[in-house]
Backbone as CSV, one residue per row, in Angstrom:
resi,resn,N_x,N_y,N_z,CA_x,CA_y,CA_z,C_x,C_y,C_z
1,MET,0.856,-1.191,0.000,0.000,0.000,0.000,0.892,1.242,0.000
2,PRO,0.609,2.225,-0.868,1.428,3.442,-0.901,1.279,4.256,0.374
3,ARG,2.364,4.878,0.755,2.373,5.720,1.955,1.690,7.054,1.653
4,ALA,0.885,7.526,2.586,0.182,8.799,2.413,1.186,9.947,2.388
5,ARG,0.938,10.904,1.541,1.790,12.094,1.498,1.494,12.968,2.704
6,LEU,2.546,13.392,3.373,2.390,14.223,4.562,2.068,15.665,4.215
7,ASP,2.394,16.076,2.996,2.201,17.480,2.619,0.848,17.748,1.965
8,VAL,-0.026,16.765,1.982,-1.362,16.911,1.394,-2.396,16.538,2.451
9,LEU,-3.402,17.374,2.582,-4.466,17.079,3.545,-5.335,15.936,3.042
10,PRO,-5.765,15.063,3.945,-6.733,14.044,3.548,-8.032,14.733,3.109
11,PRO,-8.801,14.101,2.234,-10.051,14.724,1.764,-10.981,15.168,2.895
12,SER,-11.066,14.406,3.974,-11.961,14.790,5.081,-11.495,16.075,5.753
13,ALA,-10.179,16.246,5.910,-9.656,17.474,6.525,-9.871,18.666,5.597
14,ARG,-9.661,18.453,4.314,-9.894,19.540,3.347,-11.365,19.955,3.372
15,ALA,-12.256,18.978,3.456,-13.695,19.281,3.507,-14.042,20.090,4.759
16,ARG,-13.421,19.759,5.906,-13.671,20.544,7.134,-13.224,21.989,6.959
17,LEU,-12.058,22.190,6.337,-11.575,23.558,6.104,-12.519,24.327,5.190
18,LEU,-12.963,23.687,4.131,-13.879,24.356,3.204,-15.200,24.691,3.871
19,ALA,-15.696,23.791,4.714,-16.955,24.048,5.416,-16.813,25.214,6.390
20,ARG,-15.667,25.302,7.036,-15.476,26.350,8.052,-15.076,27.694,7.455
21,PHE,-14.192,27.682,6.449,-13.622,28.928,5.942,-14.081,29.305,4.535
22,GLY,-14.818,28.433,3.888,-15.312,28.733,2.553,-14.296,28.414,1.467
23,PRO,-14.632,28.773,0.227,-13.812,28.403,-0.919,-12.384,28.949,-0.884
24,ALA,-12.137,30.003,-0.133,-10.783,30.560,-0.058,-9.800,29.565,0.567
25,ALA,-10.309,28.600,1.315,-9.434,27.600,1.935,-8.770,26.700,0.902
26,ASP,-9.351,26.619,-0.295,-8.748,25.806,-1.353,-7.328,26.258,-1.671
27,ALA,-7.114,27.560,-1.736,-5.777,28.080,-2.050,-4.766,27.678,-0.978
28,TRP,-5.180,27.721,0.290,-4.284,27.318,1.376,-3.930,25.841,1.240
29,CYS,-4.927,25.013,0.985,-4.687,23.574,0.814,-3.756,23.308,-0.365
30,ASP,-3.974,24.012,-1.463,-3.140,23.820,-2.648,-1.697,24.253,-2.407
31,ALA,-1.492,25.267,-1.562,-0.150,25.788,-1.287,0.576,25.011,-0.191
32,LEU,-0.115,24.099,0.476,0.465,23.390,1.612,1.768,22.656,1.291
33,PRO,1.878,21.915,0.188,3.150,21.229,-0.082,4.343,22.181,-0.161
34,ASP,4.190,23.295,-0.853,5.293,24.259,-0.965,5.593,24.926,0.372
35,ARG,4.552,25.236,1.129,4.730,25.880,2.442,5.466,24.944,3.396
36,LEU,5.054,23.685,3.419,5.708,22.718,4.290,7.174,22.527,3.893
37,ALA,7.436,22.415,2.607,8.819,22.237,2.143,9.685,23.423,2.556
38,ALA,9.163,24.632,2.415,9.928,25.832,2.760,10.212,25.898,4.260
39,LEU,9.205,25.605,5.079,9.409,25.664,6.530,10.323,24.543,7.016
40,ALA,10.164,23.359,6.470,11.037,22.247,6.856,12.490,22.561,6.501
41,ASP,12.691,23.167,5.343,14.043,23.545,4.940,14.581,24.660,5.840
42,ARG,13.764,25.661,6.103,14.177,26.802,6.924,14.604,26.370,8.324
43,TRP,13.822,25.471,8.920,14.094,25.053,10.293,14.820,23.706,10.363
44,GLU,15.262,23.218,9.229,16.017,21.959,9.135,15.286,20.813,9.819
45,LEU,14.043,20.582,9.339,13.192,19.532,9.887,12.948,18.449,8.845
46,GLU,12.745,17.257,9.341,12.348,16.133,8.493,10.965,15.678,8.946
47,PRO,9.909,15.966,8.178,8.572,15.506,8.557,8.512,13.978,8.553
48,LEU,7.932,13.412,9.623,7.875,11.957,9.767,6.459,11.392,9.737
49,ALA,5.522,12.102,10.360,4.163,11.577,10.458,3.184,12.711,10.705
50,ALA,1.958,12.499,10.264,0.898,13.473,10.510,0.261,13.185,11.854
51,GLY,-0.055,14.252,12.580,-0.739,14.121,13.857,-2.157,14.628,13.738
52,GLY,-2.727,15.048,14.859,-4.092,15.560,14.874,-4.176,16.922,14.205
53,GLY,-5.342,17.471,14.231,-5.567,18.779,13.637,-6.818,18.760,12.794
54,SER,-7.826,19.479,13.228,-9.076,19.447,12.469,-9.125,20.539,11.411
55,THR,-8.514,21.678,11.679,-8.485,22.753,10.679,-7.053,23.224,10.467
56,SER,-6.116,22.298,10.610,-4.705,22.600,10.416,-4.014,21.315,9.970
57,ARG,-2.725,21.416,9.714,-1.912,20.228,9.423,-0.825,20.196,10.475
58,VAL,-0.796,19.132,11.273,0.167,18.981,12.349,1.067,17.800,12.000
59,LEU,2.375,18.030,12.062,3.323,16.998,11.671,4.370,16.773,12.750
60,ARG,4.623,15.519,13.030,5.741,15.165,13.901,6.977,15.168,13.021
61,CYS,8.012,15.861,13.494,9.232,16.029,12.704,10.456,15.695,13.547
62,ARG,11.559,15.543,12.853,12.850,15.346,13.507,13.753,16.491,13.060
63,ARG,14.444,17.096,14.039,15.443,18.119,13.697,16.641,17.428,13.066
64,ARG,17.063,17.901,11.928,18.198,17.283,11.235,19.491,17.423,12.031
65,GLU,19.627,18.516,12.748,20.863,18.794,13.476,21.156,17.767,14.571
66,ASP,20.133,17.458,15.377,20.384,16.592,16.537,19.399,15.437,16.684
67,GLY,18.476,15.299,15.743,17.516,14.203,15.805,16.385,14.408,16.787
68,GLY,16.322,15.596,17.412,15.267,15.881,18.383,13.883,15.880,17.751
69,ALA,12.900,15.473,18.538,11.518,15.440,18.074,10.857,16.798,18.273
70,VAL,10.154,17.264,17.263,9.404,18.521,17.327,8.098,18.344,16.558
71,TRP,7.156,19.233,16.813,5.882,19.257,16.088,5.808,20.548,15.291
72,LEU,5.319,20.454,14.094,5.116,21.617,13.230,3.628,21.707,12.936
73,LYS,3.036,22.839,13.271,1.597,23.039,13.034,1.433,24.141,12.001
74,LEU,0.748,23.809,10.930,0.463,24.768,9.861,-1.011,25.091,9.901
75,THR,-1.326,26.360,10.068,-2.730,26.769,10.126,-3.014,27.774,9.030
76,ARG,-4.259,27.812,8.648,-4.698,28.747,7.616,-4.804,30.140,8.239
77,PRO,-4.278,31.150,7.545,-4.423,32.519,8.059,-5.897,32.890,8.201
78,THR,-6.208,33.664,9.206,-7.598,34.062,9.419,-7.972,35.316,8.647
79,ARG,-7.019,35.951,8.034,-7.310,37.158,7.247,-6.921,36.958,5.824
Protein backbone atom coordinates (compact mmCIF):
# COMPACT_ATOMS: atom_id res chain seq x y z
CA MET A 1 0.00 0.00 0.00
CA PRO A 2 1.43 3.44 -0.90
CA ARG A 3 2.37 5.72 1.95
CA ALA A 4 0.18 8.80 2.41
CA ARG A 5 1.79 12.09 1.50
CA LEU A 6 2.39 14.22 4.56
CA ASP A 7 2.20 17.48 2.62
CA VAL A 8 -1.36 16.91 1.39
CA LEU A 9 -4.47 17.08 3.55
CA PRO A 10 -6.73 14.04 3.55
CA PRO A 11 -10.05 14.72 1.76
CA SER A 12 -11.96 14.79 5.08
CA ALA A 13 -9.66 17.47 6.52
CA ARG A 14 -9.89 19.54 3.35
CA ALA A 15 -13.69 19.28 3.51
CA ARG A 16 -13.67 20.54 7.13
CA LEU A 17 -11.58 23.56 6.10
CA LEU A 18 -13.88 24.36 3.20
CA ALA A 19 -16.95 24.05 5.42
CA ARG A 20 -15.48 26.35 8.05
CA PHE A 21 -13.62 28.93 5.94
CA GLY A 22 -15.31 28.73 2.55
CA PRO A 23 -13.81 28.40 -0.92
CA ALA A 24 -10.78 30.56 -0.06
CA ALA A 25 -9.43 27.60 1.93
CA ASP A 26 -8.75 25.81 -1.35
CA ALA A 27 -5.78 28.08 -2.05
CA TRP A 28 -4.28 27.32 1.38
CA CYS A 29 -4.69 23.57 0.81
CA ASP A 30 -3.14 23.82 -2.65
CA ALA A 31 -0.15 25.79 -1.29
CA LEU A 32 0.47 23.39 1.61
CA PRO A 33 3.15 21.23 -0.08
CA ASP A 34 5.29 24.26 -0.97
CA ARG A 35 4.73 25.88 2.44
CA LEU A 36 5.71 22.72 4.29
CA ALA A 37 8.82 22.24 2.14
CA ALA A 38 9.93 25.83 2.76
CA LEU A 39 9.41 25.66 6.53
CA ALA A 40 11.04 22.25 6.86
CA ASP A 41 14.04 23.55 4.94
CA ARG A 42 14.18 26.80 6.92
CA TRP A 43 14.09 25.05 10.29
CA GLU A 44 16.02 21.96 9.13
CA LEU A 45 13.19 19.53 9.89
CA GLU A 46 12.35 16.13 8.49
CA PRO A 47 8.57 15.51 8.56
CA LEU A 48 7.87 11.96 9.77
CA ALA A 49 4.16 11.58 10.46
CA ALA A 50 0.90 13.47 10.51
CA GLY A 51 -0.74 14.12 13.86
CA GLY A 52 -4.09 15.56 14.87
CA GLY A 53 -5.57 18.78 13.64
CA SER A 54 -9.08 19.45 12.47
CA THR A 55 -8.48 22.75 10.68
CA SER A 56 -4.70 22.60 10.42
CA ARG A 57 -1.91 20.23 9.42
CA VAL A 58 0.17 18.98 12.35
CA LEU A 59 3.32 17.00 11.67
CA ARG A 60 5.74 15.17 13.90
CA CYS A 61 9.23 16.03 12.70
CA ARG A 62 12.85 15.35 13.51
CA ARG A 63 15.44 18.12 13.70
CA ARG A 64 18.20 17.28 11.24
CA GLU A 65 20.86 18.79 13.48
CA ASP A 66 20.38 16.59 16.54
CA GLY A 67 17.52 14.20 15.80
CA GLY A 68 15.27 15.88 18.38
CA ALA A 69 11.52 15.44 18.07
CA VAL A 70 9.40 18.52 17.33
CA TRP A 71 5.88 19.26 16.09
CA LEU A 72 5.12 21.62 13.23
CA LYS A 73 1.60 23.04 13.03
CA LEU A 74 0.46 24.77 9.86
CA THR A 75 -2.73 26.77 10.13
CA ARG A 76 -4.70 28.75 7.62
CA PRO A 77 -4.42 32.52 8.06
CA THR A 78 -7.60 34.06 9.42
CA ARG A 79 -7.31 37.16 7.25
